[in-house]
DRENFIBA-390853 format. One record per residue (C-alpha): y, z negated, x negated. Coordinates in pm, 1 decimal, decimal comma. Layout:
BEGIN
<r><yy>Y</yy><zz>Z</zz><xx>X</xx></r>
...
//
This chain:
BEGIN
<r><yy>-547,9</yy><zz>-2390,2</zz><xx>-1297,7</xx></r>
<r><yy>-543,4</yy><zz>-2705,1</zz><xx>-1511,9</xx></r>
<r><yy>-834,8</yy><zz>-2557,7</zz><xx>-1706,4</xx></r>
<r><yy>-630,4</yy><zz>-2246,0</zz><xx>-1779,5</xx></r>
<r><yy>-332,1</yy><zz>-2457,3</zz><xx>-1886,6</xx></r>
<r><yy>-556,7</yy><zz>-2659,1</zz><xx>-2117,2</xx></r>
<r><yy>-686,9</yy><zz>-2334,8</zz><xx>-2267,1</xx></r>
<r><yy>-329,9</yy><zz>-2209,0</zz><xx>-2324,8</xx></r>
<r><yy>-233,7</yy><zz>-2540,5</zz><xx>-2485,5</xx></r>
<r><yy>-540,5</yy><zz>-2528,5</zz><xx>-2710,4</xx></r>
<r><yy>-458,0</yy><zz>-2174,2</zz><xx>-2821,8</xx></r>
<r><yy>-97,9</yy><zz>-2273,1</zz><xx>-2891,9</xx></r>
<r><yy>-222,2</yy><zz>-2570,3</zz><xx>-3097,6</xx></r>
<r><yy>-444,1</yy><zz>-2334,9</zz><xx>-3299,5</xx></r>
<r><yy>-149,1</yy><zz>-2104,2</zz><xx>-3369,2</xx></r>
<r><yy>63,4</yy><zz>-2404,2</zz><xx>-3467,7</xx></r>
<r><yy>-212,5</yy><zz>-2530,0</zz><xx>-3702,9</xx></r>
<r><yy>-250,3</yy><zz>-2181,9</zz><xx>-3853,9</xx></r>
<r><yy>123,7</yy><zz>-2161,5</zz><xx>-3927,7</xx></r>
<r><yy>137,6</yy><zz>-2521,2</zz><xx>-4056,0</xx></r>
<r><yy>-154,5</yy><zz>-2461,7</zz><xx>-4293,7</xx></r>
<r><yy>-48,8</yy><zz>-2111,3</zz><xx>-4405,7</xx></r>
<r><yy>54,9</yy><zz>-2034,2</zz><xx>-4764,2</xx></r>
<r><yy>424,8</yy><zz>-2076,3</zz><xx>-4827,3</xx></r>
<r><yy>645,3</yy><zz>-1813,9</zz><xx>-4994,3</xx></r>
<r><yy>827,5</yy><zz>-1990,3</zz><xx>-5277,5</xx></r>
<r><yy>1203,9</yy><zz>-2042,8</zz><xx>-5241,3</xx></r>
<r><yy>1221,2</yy><zz>-1896,1</zz><xx>-4889,0</xx></r>
<r><yy>1070,7</yy><zz>-2154,2</zz><xx>-4656,3</xx></r>
<r><yy>864,4</yy><zz>-1872,9</zz><xx>-4501,6</xx></r>
<r><yy>485,8</yy><zz>-1868,0</zz><xx>-4457,2</xx></r>
<r><yy>226,1</yy><zz>-1593,6</zz><xx>-4489,2</xx></r>
<r><yy>-0,4</yy><zz>-1537,6</zz><xx>-4190,9</xx></r>
<r><yy>-239,8</yy><zz>-1258,3</zz><xx>-4104,7</xx></r>
<r><yy>-63,4</yy><zz>-1037,1</zz><xx>-3846,8</xx></r>
<r><yy>-391,6</yy><zz>-926,9</zz><xx>-3688,3</xx></r>
<r><yy>-494,8</yy><zz>-1289,4</zz><xx>-3634,0</xx></r>
<r><yy>-158,6</yy><zz>-1370,6</zz><xx>-3474,4</xx></r>
<r><yy>-190,1</yy><zz>-1067,7</zz><xx>-3242,8</xx></r>
<r><yy>-541,0</yy><zz>-1180,2</zz><xx>-3145,9</xx></r>
<r><yy>-401,1</yy><zz>-1518,6</zz><xx>-3048,0</xx></r>
<r><yy>-123,8</yy><zz>-1350,8</zz><xx>-2847,3</xx></r>
<r><yy>-385,7</yy><zz>-1144,4</zz><xx>-2662,0</xx></r>
<r><yy>-587,4</yy><zz>-1461,4</zz><xx>-2593,2</xx></r>
<r><yy>-272,7</yy><zz>-1634,5</zz><xx>-2462,9</xx></r>
<r><yy>-197,2</yy><zz>-1345,6</zz><xx>-2230,0</xx></r>
<r><yy>-553,1</yy><zz>-1354,1</zz><xx>-2098,5</xx></r>
<r><yy>-539,7</yy><zz>-1732,7</zz><xx>-2051,7</xx></r>
<r><yy>-215,5</yy><zz>-1732,9</zz><xx>-1850,8</xx></r>
<r><yy>-273,5</yy><zz>-1861,6</zz><xx>-1496,0</xx></r>
<r><yy>-263,9</yy><zz>-1604,7</zz><xx>-1216,5</xx></r>
<r><yy>23,0</yy><zz>-1800,0</zz><xx>-1064,0</xx></r>
<r><yy>245,3</yy><zz>-1702,0</zz><xx>-1357,9</xx></r>
<r><yy>165,6</yy><zz>-1335,1</zz><xx>-1302,3</xx></r>
<r><yy>221,2</yy><zz>-1375,2</zz><xx>-928,7</xx></r>
<r><yy>553,9</yy><zz>-1545,8</zz><xx>-994,2</xx></r>
<r><yy>657,4</yy><zz>-1254,3</zz><xx>-1214,6</xx></r>
<r><yy>562,7</yy><zz>-1013,1</zz><xx>-935,6</xx></r>
<r><yy>757,5</yy><zz>-1217,7</zz><xx>-679,6</xx></r>
<r><yy>1062,0</yy><zz>-1222,1</zz><xx>-904,6</xx></r>
<r><yy>1036,8</yy><zz>-846,5</zz><xx>-950,5</xx></r>
<r><yy>997,5</yy><zz>-792,2</zz><xx>-576,1</xx></r>
<r><yy>1289,7</yy><zz>-1025,2</zz><xx>-504,1</xx></r>
<r><yy>1509,5</yy><zz>-832,1</zz><xx>-745,6</xx></r>
<r><yy>1409,0</yy><zz>-504,1</zz><xx>-582,2</xx></r>
<r><yy>1473,1</yy><zz>-649,0</zz><xx>-236,0</xx></r>
<r><yy>1813,0</yy><zz>-779,3</zz><xx>-344,2</xx></r>
<r><yy>1905,6</yy><zz>-440,0</zz><xx>-487,4</xx></r>
<r><yy>1789,4</yy><zz>-268,5</zz><xx>-168,3</xx></r>
<r><yy>1986,3</yy><zz>-511,3</zz><xx>48,3</xx></r>
<r><yy>2295,5</yy><zz>-469,3</zz><xx>-167,9</xx></r>
<r><yy>2268,9</yy><zz>-91,8</zz><xx>-139,0</xx></r>
<r><yy>2223,5</yy><zz>-116,8</zz><xx>237,3</xx></r>
<r><yy>2517,6</yy><zz>-357,8</zz><xx>263,1</xx></r>
<r><yy>2737,8</yy><zz>-121,0</zz><xx>65,2</xx></r>
<r><yy>2632,2</yy><zz>165,5</zz><xx>290,0</xx></r>
<r><yy>2696,7</yy><zz>-37,5</zz><xx>605,5</xx></r>
<r><yy>3033,0</yy><zz>-149,5</zz><xx>472,1</xx></r>
<r><yy>3130,4</yy><zz>208,0</zz><xx>389,0</xx></r>
<r><yy>3020,9</yy><zz>321,0</zz><xx>735,8</xx></r>
<r><yy>3216,0</yy><zz>37,6</zz><xx>897,7</xx></r>
<r><yy>3525,5</yy><zz>130,8</zz><xx>701,3</xx></r>
<r><yy>3485,7</yy><zz>495,9</zz><xx>793,5</xx></r>
<r><yy>3441,4</yy><zz>414,7</zz><xx>1162,5</xx></r>
<r><yy>3732,8</yy><zz>173,0</zz><xx>1153,2</xx></r>
<r><yy>3958,0</yy><zz>430,9</zz><xx>990,0</xx></r>
<r><yy>3843,8</yy><zz>693,1</zz><xx>1241,1</xx></r>
<r><yy>3917,6</yy><zz>461,6</zz><xx>1534,3</xx></r>
<r><yy>4258,8</yy><zz>377,2</zz><xx>1390,7</xx></r>
<r><yy>4339,6</yy><zz>746,4</zz><xx>1342,7</xx></r>
<r><yy>4226,0</yy><zz>827,5</zz><xx>1695,3</xx></r>
<r><yy>4432,2</yy><zz>544,1</zz><xx>1839,8</xx></r>
<r><yy>4737,4</yy><zz>654,7</zz><xx>1643,3</xx></r>
<r><yy>4690,1</yy><zz>1012,4</zz><xx>1759,8</xx></r>
<r><yy>4651,9</yy><zz>900,9</zz><xx>2120,0</xx></r>
<r><yy>4955,8</yy><zz>676,5</zz><xx>2093,6</xx></r>
<r><yy>5158,7</yy><zz>957,4</zz><xx>1939,7</xx></r>
<r><yy>5049,5</yy><zz>1194,8</zz><xx>2214,7</xx></r>
<r><yy>5140,0</yy><zz>938,2</zz><xx>2480,2</xx></r>
<r><yy>5481,8</yy><zz>877,6</zz><xx>2322,1</xx></r>
<r><yy>5545,7</yy><zz>1250,6</zz><xx>2297,6</xx></r>
<r><yy>5441,9</yy><zz>1290,8</zz><xx>2658,6</xx></r>
<r><yy>5672,0</yy><zz>1007,4</zz><xx>2759,0</xx></r>
<r><yy>5960,5</yy><zz>1157,1</zz><xx>2562,4</xx></r>
<r><yy>5906,0</yy><zz>1499,4</zz><xx>2716,1</xx></r>
<r><yy>5887,5</yy><zz>1349,2</zz><xx>3059,3</xx></r>
<r><yy>6200,2</yy><zz>1145,1</zz><xx>3000,3</xx></r>
<r><yy>6390,7</yy><zz>1446,2</zz><xx>2876,0</xx></r>
<r><yy>6291,0</yy><zz>1644,8</zz><xx>3184,0</xx></r>
<r><yy>6399,5</yy><zz>1366,0</zz><xx>3412,2</xx></r>
<r><yy>6732,3</yy><zz>1322,6</zz><xx>3237,4</xx></r>
<r><yy>6801,5</yy><zz>1688,4</zz><xx>3296,8</xx></r>
<r><yy>6772,9</yy><zz>1622,8</zz><xx>3666,1</xx></r>
<r><yy>7084,3</yy><zz>1406,9</zz><xx>3711,1</xx></r>
<r><yy>7009,9</yy><zz>1301,5</zz><xx>4067,9</xx></r>
<r><yy>6686,6</yy><zz>1137,5</zz><xx>3958,3</xx></r>
<r><yy>6824,4</yy><zz>973,0</zz><xx>3641,3</xx></r>
<r><yy>6747,3</yy><zz>610,5</zz><xx>3743,4</xx></r>
<r><yy>6391,4</yy><zz>693,8</zz><xx>3843,3</xx></r>
<r><yy>6351,4</yy><zz>889,2</zz><xx>3523,7</xx></r>
<r><yy>6469,8</yy><zz>602,0</zz><xx>3309,9</xx></r>
<r><yy>6231,7</yy><zz>358,2</zz><xx>3475,8</xx></r>
<r><yy>5934,5</yy><zz>596,1</zz><xx>3443,3</xx></r>
<r><yy>6021,1</yy><zz>671,0</zz><xx>3082,9</xx></r>
<r><yy>6028,3</yy><zz>301,5</zz><xx>2991,8</xx></r>
<r><yy>5700,5</yy><zz>250,0</zz><xx>3173,6</xx></r>
<r><yy>5529,4</yy><zz>535,2</zz><xx>2985,7</xx></r>
<r><yy>5657,8</yy><zz>413,1</zz><xx>2651,7</xx></r>
<r><yy>5539,6</yy><zz>57,2</zz><xx>2728,0</xx></r>
<r><yy>5198,6</yy><zz>185,6</zz><xx>2842,5</xx></r>
<r><yy>5169,5</yy><zz>403,2</zz><xx>2534,2</xx></r>
<r><yy>5254,8</yy><zz>113,6</zz><xx>2306,3</xx></r>
<r><yy>5018,3</yy><zz>-118,5</zz><xx>2492,4</xx></r>
<r><yy>4738,3</yy><zz>138,2</zz><xx>2476,9</xx></r>
<r><yy>4800,6</yy><zz>193,5</zz><xx>2107,2</xx></r>
<r><yy>4797,3</yy><zz>-177,8</zz><xx>2039,4</xx></r>
<r><yy>4479,6</yy><zz>-215,4</zz><xx>2243,7</xx></r>
<r><yy>4306,3</yy><zz>64,9</zz><xx>2055,9</xx></r>
<r><yy>4412,6</yy><zz>-76,8</zz><xx>1722,5</xx></r>
<r><yy>4295,8</yy><zz>-423,6</zz><xx>1826,5</xx></r>
<r><yy>3961,2</yy><zz>-279,0</zz><xx>1942,1</xx></r>
<r><yy>3920,2</yy><zz>-103,2</zz><xx>1607,6</xx></r>
<r><yy>3992,9</yy><zz>-424,9</zz><xx>1419,7</xx></r>
<r><yy>3752,2</yy><zz>-624,1</zz><xx>1638,2</xx></r>
<r><yy>3480,7</yy><zz>-363,4</zz><xx>1585,7</xx></r>
<r><yy>3534,9</yy><zz>-370,4</zz><xx>1209,8</xx></r>
<r><yy>3523,9</yy><zz>-750,2</zz><xx>1208,5</xx></r>
<r><yy>3202,1</yy><zz>-750,6</zz><xx>1413,9</xx></r>
<r><yy>3034,0</yy><zz>-506,8</zz><xx>1176,8</xx></r>
<r><yy>3145,3</yy><zz>-709,8</zz><xx>875,1</xx></r>
<r><yy>3029,5</yy><zz>-1035,0</zz><xx>1040,5</xx></r>
<r><yy>2690,2</yy><zz>-880,2</zz><xx>1106,5</xx></r>
<r><yy>2673,0</yy><zz>-762,1</zz><xx>746,8</xx></r>
<r><yy>2770,7</yy><zz>-1109,3</zz><xx>625,7</xx></r>
<r><yy>2498,7</yy><zz>-1267,6</zz><xx>840,4</xx></r>
<r><yy>2238,3</yy><zz>-1022,9</zz><xx>705,4</xx></r>
<r><yy>2343,0</yy><zz>-1095,1</zz><xx>348,2</xx></r>
<r><yy>2326,5</yy><zz>-1469,8</zz><xx>417,3</xx></r>
<r><yy>1971,1</yy><zz>-1429,7</zz><xx>548,8</xx></r>
<r><yy>1869,5</yy><zz>-1235,5</zz><xx>238,1</xx></r>
<r><yy>2034,5</yy><zz>-1492,8</zz><xx>12,7</xx></r>
<r><yy>1850,9</yy><zz>-1773,9</zz><xx>195,1</xx></r>
<r><yy>1525,7</yy><zz>-1584,4</zz><xx>158,9</xx></r>
<r><yy>1581,3</yy><zz>-1538,3</zz><xx>-213,7</xx></r>
<r><yy>1672,4</yy><zz>-1906,0</zz><xx>-254,4</xx></r>
<r><yy>1353,6</yy><zz>-2001,3</zz><xx>-70,7</xx></r>
<r><yy>1147,7</yy><zz>-1770,7</zz><xx>-297,4</xx></r>
<r><yy>1309,9</yy><zz>-1926,4</zz><xx>-601,4</xx></r>
<r><yy>1245,7</yy><zz>-2275,0</zz><xx>-464,4</xx></r>
<r><yy>882,2</yy><zz>-2179,9</zz><xx>-402,4</xx></r>
<r><yy>854,6</yy><zz>-2061,6</zz><xx>-761,6</xx></r>
<r><yy>980,1</yy><zz>-2396,5</zz><xx>-889,0</xx></r>
<r><yy>714,5</yy><zz>-2593,0</zz><xx>-697,1</xx></r>
//
């Protein structure tokens, strides 16, 4: 590799000498050089670049593609988590509403039977409390599920970020 670097440095010195010794355009500070000669030197420089530089460029490109893929997957997972969370919340609300309606209907029926009013009142309160507790439980479960999915996504993104940092650190060595 040091031989390749020496070759690159020698080519760069030749280009520098060519520019330094080139004819100057009066009053402009510019120099005249043969474009074909400059392009030949550029081709030689490309050929003399160490393989490690090309490999580093490939790693950077692959890392960028991986990061884009992970970001797309994360966005998809986040959208799915939101959708599932919203669905669970809707289901829990619907179940809670149905339970409350059932409790109200039951309470109304019991009130109509005056002899059983006390029992009706107790049962009604119990159904309402159970419905509210069930609704709260379902909502809490939906929030916990959403948090778990987001935590998993966060962990995956952290792993990818660590991997990219390691690749970058390896490139700097």
